[in-house]
N, C-alpha and C positions, 0 to 999 in steps of 0.2 A: 491286766488281762486274764490272770489266773481265776477270778471269779466268773468268767464266762460260762453259762450253763450249758450242757451237752444237748438238751432238748427244751422245748418250750410248749406249753399250752396256749392256744389260742381260742378266745370265745369270740365268736362270729356274732355281731349285733345289728348286720345291716338290714334284715327284715324288720327289726323294731325301730332302732334308732334312725336308721336310714329313711324308712317310709314315713315315720311320724311328722318329719318336718317338710316334707314335699308338698307344694301348694295344690298341685292337681289331685284329684280323686283318683287313685290307682285301683283297678278292679282287682277283687278279691282273688279272682281265679290267677291272676298275674303274680300276685303274692305268694299263692300256694306253689306256683311253678317255680319260683325262685327258690323258695325253702327246700323243695325236693331237689333242685339242681345243686344246692349247696349240700344237701346230705350225701351227694355222690363224690365229695372232694376229699374225704378223710378227716374232715372236721368232726369233732366229738362233742362240741358244744355250741348250739345255735339259740340265741334268743329271738324268738319270733314275733311277740307282740308285747304291747304294754296295756294293762288294764287301768285306764285312766277315763277321766272326763271327756265324752267324745265332743262336747261343745268347746272344750279348751285345746283338744288334739284331735281335730277332725279325721286326720289320716288313721287313727285307731279305732275309729267307730265300728268297724268289722272285725273286731279282735276274735270274738266268738266264732264267726263264720271262717275265719282264717285258720284257726286251731282245728275246728271241725274238718276242715277241707284237706289239710295234707296228710300224706301216709307217711307215718314215721318209720325211719330205717333203723335196723338193730344197732345197739352200741352207741347210739347218740342221745344226749340230754338235749330236750328241747324246753326252753324256759321262758318265762314272762317276767316283765317288771310290773310291780305294784307299789303304791305309795301310800295306801291306808287300808283299813280292815275291809272296806267294800272291795277293793281291788283284789285283795288276797282272797276273799270269797269267790270272785268271779274266777280267779286262777284255779281254786280248788275244784271248783264246779266243773271245769273243763274235763277232768279226768284223765288227761292225756300228758300232761306237762309233768316235767320233774320240777318239785318245789324245793327251793333251798332258801331257808331264811339267813338274815343277816341283821346285824345291828348297824344301822347306817345313820350318819350325821353330816349336816352340811357345816363345813368351816365357815361359810360366809352366812350369816343371820339375814341379811337383806336378800339375799339370792333364795333362802329357804322360804322367807315370805313370798316371794315372787313365784316360786315353782310350787310349793306345797301348802302355801298360807299358815305355816306354823313358824313361830320363832324359836329360838335354840332351847329354851326351857321346854317348849310343847314338843320339840322333837326328842328330847330325851324322855319325855313322859311318854310319848308314842312308842319309843323304843322298848321301854320297860312293858308298856300294856300289849304290844304285839308279841311280845315273847310268850305270853300266857297262852295267846292261840297257837303259836307253834309247838308248844308243848302238848296242849290238848289234841292237836291233829298229827303228832308225831313227826313234824317239819324239821329236819336238822338244821342247826344254826352253827357254822363253823368259820363265819367271816365277820370282821369288823371293817366297815366301809366309810370313808370320808369323801364327800363330793366338794367341789371348789377348792380342792387341796393346796393349789398353788398360786391362786389369785382370783379375783372377782370383778367383774365389770362394774359392780355397783358398791364394792367396799374397799376394793384396792388388793394390796398384797397381802398374803396371808403368812404370817411368821412361821418358821418350824416349831417354834416353842408352842404355838397354840395347836399345831397339829398333834404334838406329843400330849399336850394337856387334854385334848379330846380323846385321844387313844387310851390315855390312862383311865377316863371315865367310861369308855366303852368297855374296857377289860374288867373295871370294877362292876359294872352291870351284868357282865357274863358271870363273874365270879359269884355273884349275889344268887345268880340263877343255876349255878352249877354247871356252867357251860364252858367248854374248852374251845377257844378260838384258835383256829390253825392258820388262817388266812388274814392278811391285812390288804385292803384295796384302796389305792388313792386315785381320785378321778381328776384329772385336769380339764374340768368342765367347760372353762372359757379360754383354754389356750393360752395360760399365762406362764407355763412352764418353759424352761430352757434346759439344756443339758447340765449347766451348773446347779439349778435349783432342784433339778431331779436328783443329782448325785448328793447335794447337801441332806435334803429331806430324807431319802431312801437310806442314806449313811447313818443318820441320827435314829431312824426307826430300827435299823438291823442291830445298832449298837444296843438299844433299849430291849428290843424282842429279837433275839438271834434265832429262835426256832420257828418264827412265823413265816410262811411263805408269803411273798408279795406278788400282788396284781397291779398293773398300771392301766387306767383308762385314759387314752391320750386323744387330743383333738389336734387338727392340723390347721387351724384358722391362720395362723401365722407362719405357716411352713416349717413348724418345728416338730412335727409329730414323729418322723422317722429317726430325727436327731435325738429326740427325747427317749424313743425306744432303744436306740443304740446305748445312750447313757445309762439306761435301766439294765441292759444286758450287761454292761461292764460291771454293775453293782451287783451282779447275780439274780437279778428279777427274771423269773422264768414263766411267768403268766401275764398274757395281755388281753385286752378288749380290742376288737379291731372291726372294721366295716368295710366289705367288698367294694372296691372301685373309689373308696373314700366317701361313701354314703355318709349321711348322719348330721348330728348336730342337735342342740336343744332348743326347742321353740321358745323357751323363755331366757336365753342367755344374752340376748341384745344384739346378735349379730345378724346381718341380713347379706345374702349371697356368698357368705364365708365358705370355705372347704369344711368338710365334716370330720369324721374321726380318722385316726390314723388308718391307712388304706392296707386291708388284709394281704393283697397279693404283693405289695411293696414290702411289707413287713417279713413275709415268707421268703420272698427272694433274697432280702438282706441275710435273713438267717440260715437260708442253704448255702449261700456264697460263704458263709462264715463257718461253715461246717456244724451248724446247729440244726437239729432235727426238729421238725414240726409236725411229721406224720401226714402231711397234706399234699395232694397231687397237684402240683403247680399249674399244669396245663388245664386241668378241669376248674381250677380255681380262676383262671384267666377267662375261660368260657363263661363262668359266672359274673365276672366283672362286665365283660361285654352285654350279657343280658340284663344286668342291673341298668346300664345306660339306655338300653333299648326299652326298659319297662318305664323308666322316669322321662324319657323323652327329650333330654338334654345332656351336654357333656358332663362326665364326672372327673373329679381331679385326680384320681390314681394314675400314676405314671407308667408302671411297669406293663400295664395293658397294652401299651403303645410298642414299646420296645421289645417286650417278651423276654424269654430266657436267654441266657448267654450259651447254653449247652449246645444249640443247633449251630450258633455261629462258631463255637470251638470246633465242633465236628467239621464244619466246612473249612475252617482255616487248616486242619490236619490232612485234608484230602487233597492228593496231588493234582496240580492244574492240568 
């Protein structure tokens, strides 16, 4: 337990990863409302849209309108996801977003073909090519990222040795371009991870890259999201992606009706109960979880939004009858 961090950083991805998978068309104004509500919770990183093909991801067809519509709050990074040069240009054209580059590779070639229409060789080719654009436009690159890092519905288990090999190649590309990578992100895109595999993979990476900060992007399809986050905390991970109310999921991961990403308020609740600071106002975050449920018009899987904080119950228990 000595490796538990004293504080964690949470990147909220509900407006992007959450709304991209919803079947109904969510009005742009409600997306803007949600982003601005999240801006009042103490979150410092909010991913608001993805610049992707609207024919493949109809929920992101209004990405430009969403970005134009919300009022940024001071001290918050508003970011976007892009998968190719065209998406990057759209993000740059917004003039409103924080742009952070990364060297990102899929551990599963079959999923890469399904999601990006690129095989592994083409993924590495794109990674090198896009770095030239990052340099040209002064976009910082500090992260190496691996998607489908723990397993894939189309390819099966992903061995830790393969993750280490991909990371080696990512760091080689960074060195070739005089880039110092400070962060490593692992995405459990299709919810194959368990606490054991989290510890095994994170442990191997920490041994190889002890100075890199680790980020986990976890999904809760099989109910392992919060358990996997706890395993990450025990291994010293202090940065997580999450979605309010358990929104989210990948449209091309092959799950229908499954839970989404690890739930932000559940993660915050656990951290606070463990004495780990998040900098987030829990009550305001619960309001956002209820707002998310109202916007999508159906129940969402987050748990703590029903039970709430224990603080009021503790106070009531201390009050004389």
